[in-house]
C-alpha positions in Angstrom: 195.5 119.8 70.6 198.3 117.4 71.5 196.1 115.6 73.9 193.4 115.1 71.2 195.9 113.7 68.7 197.3 111.3 71.3 193.8 110.2 72.3 192.9 109.6 68.6 196.2 107.6 68.1 195.5 105.6 71.2 191.9 104.9 70.1 193.1 103.9 66.7 195.7 101.5 68.2 193.0 99.9 70.3 190.8 99.3 67.3 193.7 97.8 65.4 194.6 95.4 68.1 194.0 91.7 67.4 190.6 90.2 68.0 191.9 87.2 69.9 193.0 87.0 73.4 195.5 84.6 75.0 193.8 81.2 75.7 194.9 78.0 77.2 194.5 74.8 75.2 191.7 73.4 77.3 189.6 76.6 76.7 189.8 76.3 72.9 189.8 72.5 72.6 186.9 70.9 70.7 188.0 67.3 71.2 185.3 66.3 73.6 181.6 65.6 73.0 180.7 63.7 69.9 182.1 63.5 66.4 180.5 64.9 63.3 180.5 68.7 63.8 184.2 69.5 64.2 184.3 72.1 61.4 181.6 74.2 62.9 183.0 73.8 66.4 186.4 74.9 65.2 185.0 77.9 63.3 183.2 79.0 66.4 186.5 79.2 68.3 187.6 81.8 65.7 184.2 83.6 65.5 185.7 86.9 66.6 187.5 87.2 63.3 185.8 89.4 60.7 185.5 87.0 57.8 184.2 89.8 55.5 187.4 91.8 56.0 190.3 89.5 56.5 192.7 92.1 55.2 192.1 94.1 58.4 193.4 91.3 60.6 196.7 92.2 62.3 199.9 90.5 63.3 198.5 89.6 66.7 195.7 87.7 65.0 198.1 85.9 62.7 200.4 85.0 65.7 197.3 83.7 67.6 196.4 81.4 64.7 200.0 80.2 64.4 200.1 79.5 68.1 196.8 77.5 67.9 198.4 75.3 65.3 201.5 74.9 67.4 199.7 73.9 70.7 197.3 71.6 68.8 200.4 69.8 67.3 201.9 69.6 70.8 198.6 68.2 72.2 198.5 65.6 69.5 202.1 64.5 70.1 202.3 64.8 73.9 198.7 64.0 75.0 196.6 62.3 72.3 199.1 59.9 70.9 200.3 58.5 74.2 196.7 58.2 75.5 195.6 56.3 72.3 198.7 54.1 72.5 197.8 53.2 76.2 194.1 52.6 75.4 192.2 49.9 73.6 188.7 49.2 72.1 186.0 51.9 72.5 188.3 54.1 74.7 191.0 54.2 72.0 188.4 54.9 69.3 186.9 57.8 71.3 190.4 59.2 71.8 191.1 58.9 68.1 187.9 60.8 67.3 189.0 63.5 69.8 192.4 63.6 68.0 190.7 64.1 64.7 188.6 67.0 66.1 191.9 68.5 67.4 193.4 68.2 63.9 190.3 70.0 62.5 190.9 72.9 65.0 194.6 73.1 64.1 194.0 73.1 60.4 191.1 75.6 60.5 193.6 77.9 62.3 196.1 77.4 59.6 193.6 78.0 56.8 192.4 81.2 58.4 195.9 82.4 58.8 196.6 81.7 55.1 193.3 83.4 54.1 194.4 86.5 56.1 197.9 86.4 54.4 196.2 86.0 51.0 193.8 88.9 51.7 196.9 91.0 52.6 198.6 90.3 49.3 200.8 87.3 50.1 200.9 84.4 47.6 200.1 81.4 49.7 198.2 79.4 47.1 200.5 76.3 47.3 200.2 76.2 51.1 196.5 76.8 50.9 196.0 73.9 48.6 198.1 71.5 50.7 196.5 72.5 54.0 192.9 72.5 52.6 193.4 69.0 51.4 194.5 67.9 54.9 191.6 69.8 56.5 189.0 68.2 54.1 190.4 64.8 54.9 190.0 65.3 58.6 186.6 66.9 58.3 185.5 63.8 56.3 186.9 61.5 59.0 185.0 63.4 61.7 181.8 63.4 59.7 182.2 59.6 59.1 182.1 59.1 62.9 179.1 61.5 63.4 177.3 60.9 66.7 180.0 58.8 68.3 181.7 59.8 71.5 184.9 61.7 71.2 187.2 62.2 74.2 188.6 65.5 75.5 192.2 65.3 76.5 193.5 68.1 78.8 196.8 69.7 77.8 198.8 72.4 79.5 199.6 75.0 76.8 198.7 78.6 76.1 198.4 80.5 72.9 200.7 83.5 72.3 
């Protein structure tokens, strides 16, 4: 009987584990390609999350989403901004479009984290409003540049 209980507990823990696995920035980056579809590209990165049952997300999922935000911020500061500053013309424009797509990824991670926290009973309405406004602004900037080349910038970082 003890073995059965331990097996059930182990199985339950496996089911409860977060849906995301550790990823490096380059594996989740959506900055390359073309502008105009960043929102859908970002949401596909987080496709493993059960959007119909956000309350079931666990601490590992929240930590993953927080770390996506963090490494995207770092990529912006340490990779995109210096590359844009060093470039000009079409090259700088394509880098800027990649940076905007990176911001959409970062903000989608933040919004999803806040949606999970809200589904679990936290009052995050002020943060949700602030972050949603930033996300919508960046989505609009991406859509305004639809079809134009965006540049992928490699960055050495890993999610938690």
